[in-house]
GUMARRO-656104 format. One record per atom (N, C-alpha, C): x, y, z; residue in three letters. Coordinates in pm, whole numbers, plus 50000, padded with zeros to 5 digits. Layout:
BEGIN
XYZala...
end
This chain:
BEGIN
494994998248039unk496024995848136unk497265003748096unk497785011148187unk498965019348164unk500215011048196unk501205011548108unk502465004648134unk503515014548180unk504265010648280unk505325019048336unk506655012548304unk507565020048243unk508825014548198unk509995021048270unk510945012848312unk512195017448369unk513325012048283unk514205020448238unk515325016148155unk516625018448229unk517565009348209unk518925011248258unk519875006148151unk521155005348180unk522145001548080unk521994987048034unk521284978648112unk521134964548075unk519844961748000unk519004971547982unk517724969447914unk516614976247991unk515404972447961unk514264978848025unk513334968748090unk512604973348187unk511574965448254unk510284973248244unk509234966548201unk507934972948190unk506984966848292unk506384975348376unk505424971048476unk504044975848434unk503084967048440unk501704971248420unk501254979048541unk500434988948521unk499924997048631unk499264988248738unk498564977748693unk497894968848785unk498864960948872unk500074958648823unk501074951448902unk501464959849023unk501754972549002unk502114981249113unk500954982849210unk499744984549158unk498564985849244unk498374973449329unk498544961649271unk498384949249346unk499434947749454unk500674951149422unk501754950249521unk501474959349640unk501044971449613unk500774981149718unk499554977049799unk498534972249733unk497314967549800unk497644956149897unk498414946549851unk498794935249936unk499674939650053unk500584948950028unk501464953850135unk500654960750244unk499584967650207unk498744974250307unk497914964050384unk497394954050316unk496534944150380unk497294934550471unk498624933550454unk499444924750537unk499534929550681unk499304942150705unk499514948050837unk498334944750928unk498654939751048unk497584936651142unk496944949651189unk495654949351205unk494904961351242unk494164967451125unk494534963451002unk493834968350884unk492594959750863unk491434966050865unk490194958850844unk489974956050696unk490044966550615unk489834965150471unk490314977850402unk490414977050271unk490684988950192unk489344995450161unk489335008450158unk488105016050135unk487995019549987unk486865016749927unk486665020049786unk487645012649698unk488275019849607unk489305013549524unk490565011149605unk490725018349714unk491795015349809unk493115021749782unk493605021149658unk494965025849629unk494945034649505unk495665045649515unk495875054549401unk497375057049392unk497935055949272unk499365058649255unk499565069649152unk500695076549168unk501105086849073unk502595084849051unk502985081548930unk504385078848898unk504965091048829unk506025096448888unk506735107848832unk508195103648816unk508575100848691unk509935096048667unk510135082448732unk511045081748827unk511375069348897unk510735068849036unk509885078549069unk509285079749202unk507795076149194unk507355067949289unk505935064249297unk505345070449423unk504365079149405unk503615084949517unk502335076849534unk501995073949659unk500905064749688unk499895071049783unk498615068849757unk497525072049849unk496775059149876unk496655055550004unk495955043350045unk494835047450139unk493625042650114unk492485045350202unk492055032250267unk492025032250401unk491755019850473unk490705021750583unk490175010550626unk489385009650749unk490255001950849unk490265006350973unk491034999351077unk490064992551172unk490584982851245unk489784976251347unk489694984951471unk488554984451536unk488334991751659unk489354987351764unk489964997151831unk490884994451940unk492354994351902unk492684995551774unk494094995851735unk494575010351727unk495865012251738unk496455025551727unk496525029451579unk495775039551542unk495735043951402unk497115048451354unk497815055951436unk499135060951394unk500125049451377unk500035039251462unk500925027751451unk500635019851324unk499365017551296unk498975010351175unk499435017951050unk499205031051048unk499595039250932unk501105038950912unk501875039951021unk503335039651011unk503825026250955unk503245015251004unk503655002050957unk503264999850811unk502125005350769unk501725004450628unk502725011950540unk503085024050582unk504055031950504unk505365024450487unk505885018850596unk507155011550589unk507044999150502unk505944991850513unk505774979650436unk505634982450287unk504884992850252unk504754996550111unk506105000750054unk506825008950129unk508145013550082unk509085001850060unk509144992750158unk510044981350148unk509674972350030unk508384969250015unk507974960549905unk508194967049769unk507884979749757unk508054986749630unk509514987549589unk510384991049683unk511794993149649unk512584980149636unk512124969249698unk512844956549682unk512324948449564unk511084950749523unk510494942849415unk510554949549279unk510774962649277unk510824969949151unk512044979049151unk512224986049040unk513334995549031unk512885009649067unk511635011049113unk511095024049153unk511475027349297unk511435040149328unk511635045149464unk510305050349515unk510075048749644unk508845053649705unk508975068549731unk507965075949696unk507895090149725unk507015092149847unk505975100049832unk505015102149941unk504095090049951unk503905085350074unk502965074550099unk501955079750200unk500785083350151unk499725088750236unk498755077650273unk498535075950403unk497575066150452unk496375073650507unk495225071550446unk493985078150487unk493115068050560unk492885070450688unk492025061650766unk490625067650760unk489725060550693unk488405066250666unk487295059450745unk487605048650816unk486545042050890unk487085032150992unk486175027351076unk486495017651179unk485605005551159unk486184993751170unk485424981351162unk485484974251295unk484454966551324unk484414958751447unk484644944151410unk485434937551492unk485724923451468unk484544914951513unk484494902851459unk483534893051510unk483914889751653unk482964885751734unk483254882751875unk484264871451888unk484304862051794unk485284851051801unk486694855751770unk486844866951696unk488154872451660unk488564884251746unk487804887551847unk488034899951922unk489344900151999unk489894888652032unk491134888252110unk492394887452025unk492254887351894unk493424886251807unk493664899351734unk494924902351712unk495284913651627unk495854908051504unk
end
């Protein structure tokens, strides 16, 4: 497990790599229209104080892919910057598949 450290004049904060991955994973899954994460789902690259993110998702059939991707980007940025001392860099959303809802869930987003 890789630890990520941010220091300021008041001391330092150390984040486990898994903490950032979990935060980003949850931020992506919160968005309606996201069916699931694909594979490992999230890849991060930390350069200094900037976190670059790649998220691979499946979306539900019938949703606007561009709208879902935009909302994921905003949610990840907001969660990352309000919960940690890091800044969001590039947030790439890769839509790799489409999922179909169960017939009982077909009318809900």
